[in-house]
C-alpha positions as semicolon CSV with decimal commas, in nm:
position;residue;x (nm);y (nm);z (nm)
1;X;18,361;-3,393;-6,045
2;X;18,643;-3,329;-5,814
3;X;18,691;-3,532;-5,504
4;X;18,612;-3,231;-5,283
5;X;18,288;-3,161;-5,467
6;X;18,182;-3,520;-5,435
7;X;18,245;-3,514;-5,060
8;X;18,041;-3,199;-5,020
9;X;17,754;-3,355;-5,212
10;X;17,759;-3,668;-4,994
11;X;17,758;-3,456;-4,678
12;X;17,461;-3,268;-4,809
13;X;17,269;-3,590;-4,878
14;X;17,350;-3,730;-4,531
15;X;17,245;-3,402;-4,371
16;X;16,915;-3,408;-4,559
17;X;16,848;-3,764;-4,451
18;X;16,925;-3,677;-4,087
19;X;16,693;-3,377;-4,100
20;X;16,418;-3,590;-4,252
21;X;16,454;-3,860;-3,987
22;X;16,460;-3,607;-3,704
23;X;16,157;-3,432;-3,850
24;X;15,968;-3,761;-3,877
25;X;16,061;-3,853;-3,525
26;X;15,955;-3,515;-3,391
27;X;15,637;-3,533;-3,598
28;X;15,538;-3,870;-3,446
29;X;15,608;-3,741;-3,101
30;X;15,408;-3,426;-3,159
31;X;15,122;-3,627;-3,305
32;X;15,119;-3,859;-2,998
33;X;15,130;-3,566;-2,764
34;X;14,845;-3,400;-2,946
35;X;14,645;-3,725;-2,933
36;X;14,697;-3,760;-2,560
37;X;14,596;-3,403;-2,498
38;X;14,291;-3,426;-2,723
39;X;14,160;-3,743;-2,555
40;X;13,935;-3,633;-2,262
41;X;14,026;-3,757;-1,918
42;X;13,758;-4,008;-1,803
43;X;13,537;-3,851;-1,529
44;X;13,368;-4,046;-1,249
45;X;13,010;-4,166;-1,329
46;X;12,745;-3,905;-1,266
47;X;12,506;-4,015;-0,984
48;X;12,136;-4,021;-1,069
49;X;11,940;-3,715;-0,968
50;X;11,852;-3,720;-0,601
51;X;11,494;-3,836;-0,537
52;X;11,286;-3,637;-0,290
53;X;11,207;-3,827;0,033
54;X;10,874;-4,014;0,030
55;X;10,587;-3,803;0,150
56;X;10,350;-3,944;0,416
57;X;9,992;-3,963;0,301
58;X;9,814;-3,667;0,450
59;X;9,471;-3,736;0,593
60;X;9,244;-3,443;0,522
61;X;9,237;-3,242;0,839
62;X;8,880;-3,121;0,813
63;X;8,697;-3,460;0,845
64;X;8,927;-3,567;1,129
65;X;8,875;-3,239;1,308
66;X;8,498;-3,265;1,267
67;X;8,488;-3,620;1,408
68;X;8,717;-3,526;1,693
69;X;8,509;-3,222;1,782
70;X;8,192;-3,434;1,776
71;X;8,340;-3,687;2,020
72;X;8,461;-3,408;2,246
73;X;8,118;-3,245;2,234
74;X;7,948;-3,572;2,333
75;X;8,172;-3,602;2,638
76;X;8,121;-3,239;2,732
77;X;7,745;-3,271;2,692
78;X;7,679;-3,613;2,845
79;X;7,977;-3,690;3,066
80;X;7,845;-3,498;3,368
81;X;7,524;-3,709;3,371
82;X;7,709;-4,044;3,383
83;X;7,734;-4,173;3,739
84;X;7,917;-4,439;3,937
85;X;7,686;-4,686;4,111
86;X;7,818;-4,871;4,416
87;X;7,625;-5,163;4,564
88;X;7,687;-5,340;4,893
89;X;7,567;-5,686;4,987
90;X;7,644;-5,874;5,307
91;X;7,760;-6,230;5,350
92;X;7,857;-6,409;5,671
93;X;8,198;-6,547;5,754
94;X;8,275;-6,864;5,945
95;X;8,186;-6,696;6,275
96;X;7,856;-6,562;6,132
97;X;7,987;-6,208;6,125
98;X;7,843;-5,995;5,841
99;X;8,103;-5,914;5,578
100;X;8,023;-5,645;5,321
101;X;8,091;-5,715;4,956
102;X;8,105;-5,418;4,721
103;X;8,033;-5,400;4,351
104;X;8,045;-5,109;4,111
105;X;7,885;-5,020;3,782
106;X;7,763;-4,722;3,587
107;X;7,438;-4,543;3,518
108;X;7,305;-4,218;3,374
109;X;7,055;-3,957;3,479
110;X;6,718;-4,011;3,312
111;X;6,512;-3,714;3,433
112;X;6,507;-3,409;3,659
113;X;6,360;-3,610;3,946
114;X;6,685;-3,796;4,005
115;X;6,590;-4,123;3,835
116;X;6,894;-4,310;3,705
117;X;6,897;-4,594;3,452
118;X;7,140;-4,880;3,510
119;X;7,156;-5,259;3,468
120;X;6,961;-5,498;3,685
121;X;7,274;-5,702;3,751
122;X;7,449;-5,391;3,889
123;X;7,194;-5,354;4,172
124;X;7,081;-5,717;4,205
125;X;7,036;-5,814;4,573
126;X;7,197;-5,488;4,686
127;X;7,129;-5,400;5,051
128;X;7,292;-5,058;5,019
129;X;7,329;-4,835;4,714
130;X;7,517;-4,513;4,658
131;X;7,569;-4,292;4,357
132;X;7,873;-4,075;4,288
133;X;7,827;-3,794;4,037
134;X;8,093;-3,681;3,796
135;X;8,168;-3,380;4,018
136;X;8,248;-3,608;4,313
137;X;7,926;-3,569;4,513
138;X;7,796;-3,895;4,661
139;X;7,436;-3,971;4,758
140;X;7,250;-4,274;4,892
141;X;7,019;-4,429;4,636
142;X;6,705;-4,641;4,642
143;X;6,586;-4,901;4,396
144;X;6,267;-4,793;4,218
145;X;6,213;-5,080;3,975
146;X;6,385;-5,383;3,824
147;X;6,345;-5,593;3,511
148;X;6,572;-5,900;3,514
149;X;6,457;-6,011;3,168
150;X;6,587;-5,697;2,995
151;X;6,868;-5,639;3,249
152;X;6,737;-5,292;3,332
153;X;6,682;-5,114;3,663
154;X;6,590;-4,765;3,780
155;X;6,735;-4,618;4,099
156;X;6,685;-4,272;4,245
157;X;6,880;-4,011;4,437
158;X;6,756;-3,691;4,600
159;X;6,993;-3,410;4,513
160;X;6,992;-3,053;4,394
161;X;7,166;-2,907;4,091
162;X;7,171;-3,234;3,904
163;X;7,333;-3,242;3,559
164;X;7,107;-3,230;3,254
165;X;6,950;-3,572;3,181
166;X;7,073;-3,750;2,871
167;X;6,798;-3,785;2,608
168;X;6,710;-4,124;2,460
169;X;6,766;-4,170;2,086
170;X;6,587;-4,399;1,842
171;X;6,763;-4,736;1,831
172;X;6,544;-4,844;1,537
173;X;6,721;-4,583;1,324
174;X;7,072;-4,727;1,364
175;X;7,300;-4,871;1,097
176;X;7,608;-5,091;1,117
177;X;7,926;-4,882;1,089
178;X;7,803;-4,572;1,268
179;X;8,034;-4,424;1,528
180;X;7,934;-4,462;1,892
181;X;8,073;-4,344;2,224
182;X;8,063;-4,533;2,554
183;X;8,106;-4,350;2,884
184;X;8,135;-4,529;3,216
185;X;8,354;-4,637;3,502
186;X;8,552;-4,944;3,388
187;X;8,753;-5,099;3,673
188;X;8,637;-4,807;3,888
189;X;8,802;-4,545;3,667
190;X;8,538;-4,272;3,662
191;X;8,444;-4,081;3,352
192;X;8,617;-4,306;3,097
193;X;8,528;-4,257;2,731
194;X;8,580;-4,511;2,455
195;X;8,493;-4,483;2,086
196;X;8,395;-4,746;1,832
197;X;8,132;-4,836;1,577
198;X;7,813;-5,037;1,571
199;X;7,936;-5,384;1,476
200;X;7,599;-5,551;1,433
201;X;7,229;-5,509;1,508
202;X;6,954;-5,745;1,617
203;X;7,173;-5,969;1,832
204;X;7,009;-6,192;2,092
205;X;7,159;-6,235;2,439
206;X;7,037;-6,387;2,763
207;X;6,922;-6,170;3,049
208;X;7,007;-6,240;3,412
209;X;6,690;-6,451;3,446
210;X;6,788;-6,674;3,154
211;X;6,531;-6,533;2,913
212;X;6,618;-6,371;2,581
213;X;6,686;-6,003;2,514
214;X;6,624;-5,927;2,148
215;X;6,734;-5,653;1,908
216;X;7,056;-5,596;2,104
217;X;7,328;-5,361;1,971
218;X;7,678;-5,503;1,924
219;X;7,973;-5,263;1,937
220;X;8,353;-5,273;1,934
221;X;8,378;-4,969;2,163
222;X;8,575;-5,097;2,462
223;X;8,335;-5,207;2,737
224;X;8,483;-5,354;3,055
225;X;8,363;-5,451;3,402
226;X;8,231;-5,131;3,554
227;X;8,087;-5,004;3,225
228;X;7,766;-5,199;3,289
229;X;7,467;-4,968;3,304
230;X;7,644;-4,678;3,136
231;X;7,521;-4,517;2,815
232;X;7,614;-4,600;2,458
233;X;7,571;-4,273;2,270
234;X;7,556;-4,154;1,911
235;X;7,755;-3,852;1,796
236;X;7,459;-3,627;1,875
237;X;7,490;-3,715;2,243
238;X;7,174;-3,928;2,259
239;X;7,155;-4,263;2,439
240;X;7,106;-4,542;2,187
241;X;7,179;-4,827;2,426
242;X;7,253;-4,929;2,784
243;X;7,584;-5,116;2,802
244;X;7,519;-5,460;2,946
245;X;7,748;-5,749;2,850
246;X;8,074;-5,842;2,683
247;X;8,208;-6,157;2,520
248;X;8,561;-6,213;2,644
249;X;8,769;-6,519;2,741
250;X;8,981;-6,294;2,966
251;X;8,701;-6,096;3,128
252;X;8,822;-5,771;2,970
253;X;8,725;-5,608;2,643
254;X;8,777;-5,826;2,337
255;X;8,595;-5,589;2,105
256;X;8,255;-5,757;2,136
257;X;8,018;-5,570;2,364
258;X;7,639;-5,558;2,382
259;X;7,397;-5,282;2,476
260;X;7,025;-5,305;2,547
261;X;6,856;-5,084;2,283
262;X;6,728;-4,742;2,387
263;X;6,383;-4,826;2,253
264;X;6,368;-5,117;2,498
265;X;6,458;-4,875;2,777
266;X;6,197;-4,629;2,644
267;X;5,933;-4,904;2,675
268;X;6,046;-5,052;3,007
269;X;6,168;-4,759;3,221
270;X;5,835;-4,571;3,257
271;X;5,677;-4,893;3,383
272;X;5,958;-4,944;3,633
273;X;5,913;-4,591;3,764
274;X;5,535;-4,621;3,782
275;X;5,496;-4,980;3,907
276;X;5,837;-5,111;4,004
277;X;5,824;-5,386;3,742
278;X;5,768;-5,434;3,371
279;X;5,461;-5,643;3,270
280;X;5,590;-5,893;3,015
281;X;5,332;-6,031;2,770
282;X;5,252;-6,397;2,825
283;X;5,103;-6,655;2,593
284;X;5,058;-6,917;2,865
285;X;5,227;-7,220;2,710
286;X;5,511;-7,461;2,770
287;X;5,675;-7,536;2,439
288;X;5,980;-7,675;2,264
289;X;6,154;-7,562;1,946
290;X;6,130;-7,797;1,651
291;X;6,434;-7,897;1,449
292;X;6,481;-8,149;1,172
293;X;6,637;-8,397;1,416
294;X;6,364;-8,355;1,677
295;X;6,091;-8,381;1,415
296;X;6,232;-8,713;1,299
297;X;6,242;-8,844;1,656
298;X;5,881;-8,737;1,712
299;X;5,774;-8,905;1,387
300;X;5,931;-9,228;1,502
301;X;5,743;-9,186;1,831
302;X;5,415;-9,177;1,637
303;X;5,352;-8,806;1,570
304;X;5,311;-8,809;1,193
305;X;5,169;-8,461;1,132
306;X;5,478;-8,259;1,221
307;X;5,706;-8,006;1,052
308;X;6,078;-7,935;1,086
309;X;6,055;-7,578;1,221
310;X;5,824;-7,398;1,458
311;X;5,720;-7,432;1,823
312;X;5,551;-7,745;1,951
313;X;5,304;-7,670;2,231
314;X;5,357;-7,924;2,510
315;X;5,115;-7,780;2,767
316;X;4,889;-7,481;2,811
317;X;4,853;-7,309;3,148
318;X;4,505;-7,359;3,288
319;X;4,314;-7,032;3,269
320;X;4,596;-6,870;3,072
321;X;4,566;-6,684;2,741
322;X;4,633;-6,987;2,520
323;X;4,391;-7,202;2,719
324;X;4,114;-6,942;2,694
325;X;4,176;-6,901;2,319
326;X;4,161;-7,274;2,254
327;X;4,524;-7,366;2,182
328;X;4,600;-7,730;2,253
329;X;4,887;-7,896;2,429
330;X;5,009;-8,254;2,392
331;X;4,763;-8,539;2,430
332;X;4,996;-8,839;2,424
333;X;5,279;-8,885;2,674
334;X;5,579;-9,046;2,502
335;X;5,909;-9,146;2,661
336;X;6,207;-9,029;2,459
337;X;6,533;-9,125;2,625
338;X;6,516;-9,005;2,987
339;X;6,226;-8,767;2,918
340;X;5,852;-8,798;2,896
341;X;5,720;-8,555;2,636
342;X;5,355;-8,483;2,565
343;X;5,309;-8,499;2,188
344;X;5,017;-8,413;1,962
345;X;4,982;-8,045;2,053
346;X;4,951;-7,747;1,820
347;X;5,259;-7,632;1,628
348;X;5,301;-7,253;1,620
349;X;5,451;-7,139;1,289
350;X;5,374;-6,766;1,288
351;X;5,242;-6,480;1,500
352;X;5,075;-6,176;1,347
353;X;5,198;-6,305;1,011
354;X;5,563;-6,314;1,123
355;X;5,729;-6,653;1,082
356;X;5,831;-6,832;1,400
357;X;6,122;-7,072;1,354
358;X;6,180;-7,154;1,722
359;X;6,089;-7,062;2,078
360;X;6,344;-6,780;2,076
361;X;6,166;-6,612;1,784
362;X;5,834;-6,640;1,964
363;X;5,967;-6,498;2,292
364;X;6,145;-6,204;2,129
365;X;5,843;-6,111;1,920
366;X;5,613;-6,111;2,222
367;X;5,854;-5,904;2,431
368;X;5,948;-5,647;2,168
369;X;5,638;-5,613;1,953
370;X;5,344;-5,666;2,189
371;X;5,205;-5,551;2,522
372;X;4,984;-5,702;2,787
373;X;4,618;-5,684;2,684
374;X;4,684;-5,689;2,310
375;X;4,541;-5,960;2,086
376;X;4,774;-6,149;1,855
377;X;4,696;-6,382;1,566
378;X;4,870;-6,715;1,625
379;X;4,911;-6,943;1,322
380;X;4,919;-7,312;1,418
381;X;4,923;-7,649;1,248
382;X;4,673;-7,890;1,401
383;X;4,608;-8,236;1,260
384;X;4,797;-8,135;0,947
385;X;4,577;-7,832;0,885
386;X;4,679;-7,466;0,926
387;X;4,455;-7,236;1,123
388;X;4,477;-6,892;1,288
389;X;4,372;-6,843;1,651
390;X;4,338;-6,504;1,820
391;X;4,495;-6,489;2,166
392;X;4,468;-6,197;2,412
393;X;4,795;-6,166;2,604
394;X;4,815;-6,154;2,982
395;X;5,098;-6,050;3,213
396;X;5,361;-6,316;3,274
397;X;5,336;-6,445;3,632
398;X;5,630;-6,361;3,858
């Protein structure tokens, strides 16, 4: 091989090597570029699907509308017959000048003759009375009858075009939880309506004369000073109670109010209109409630035949119902602490078959379940033996 041929061959080999190297280099570059292009660009994280805003629970409109329309109807029907009662009494100042003192309460029209039911404590000792109707008319009023025990009174106005009287409902047909409406004049604000429910039934409260009022209705409908004597109504617009008292440390509504039952008013009001008073049945005894502690004290004092519950007869009124029927009072005067107590009398444990646990039970039964002139069967324990004695009730002396 000539020298020139050899040189040409070497050049060819070098050229081939260069081409191969360049091709490899370009191939790596192309491959890297392809890789970069084929790798997807990372995208920002996809947010979770948007949640719809929370929906408020929808109260069915129909029941609410029905209740609302019932309350409105009660006010429309009965509101015009609820009145504002203003009483005036006179006291004397230091110079003996008469100074009027004014009190206010509520009431409601009972009949077409202008009789109005209210509380006894609203008109107690009043020397002047006036009634303002819902339409603004004001009339002088007179007291027709009063019953301090049940905190009821009847007054009367003489006026034309009186609103329709509010009918009395049946308070024996009530249940806890039923809606009630109170209408009155709290703090002198005429025609105020409040709504609540019957919280309890059969409560016992004290009347203005210190005696017990039984079967009272408890409600959480707001009752405040000035509501006294106004009606507590059911959703049919019937009076089921006469608002009377509240329990409140502040003197304003604390959600515990009491109303005298309509059936008590149904029993008492006709007597107040006819006679000016209500004749309360009277057994004619002085008595004390028995408890376990008292029974033990009486045993230690020598009264062996005694029980832990019931009513111990201390004395019977001479010529009274118990005396005429043969009930016995105490025969032995015993000093217990600062007191002298006659022991040995009959122990009343039931009346007409209804158990009597204490004097409160006895009083409430007589006042709510009996009338003057009726005969009741009184179960007593005498000398350790049980016996039943019939007693004809008389009217309680004033």
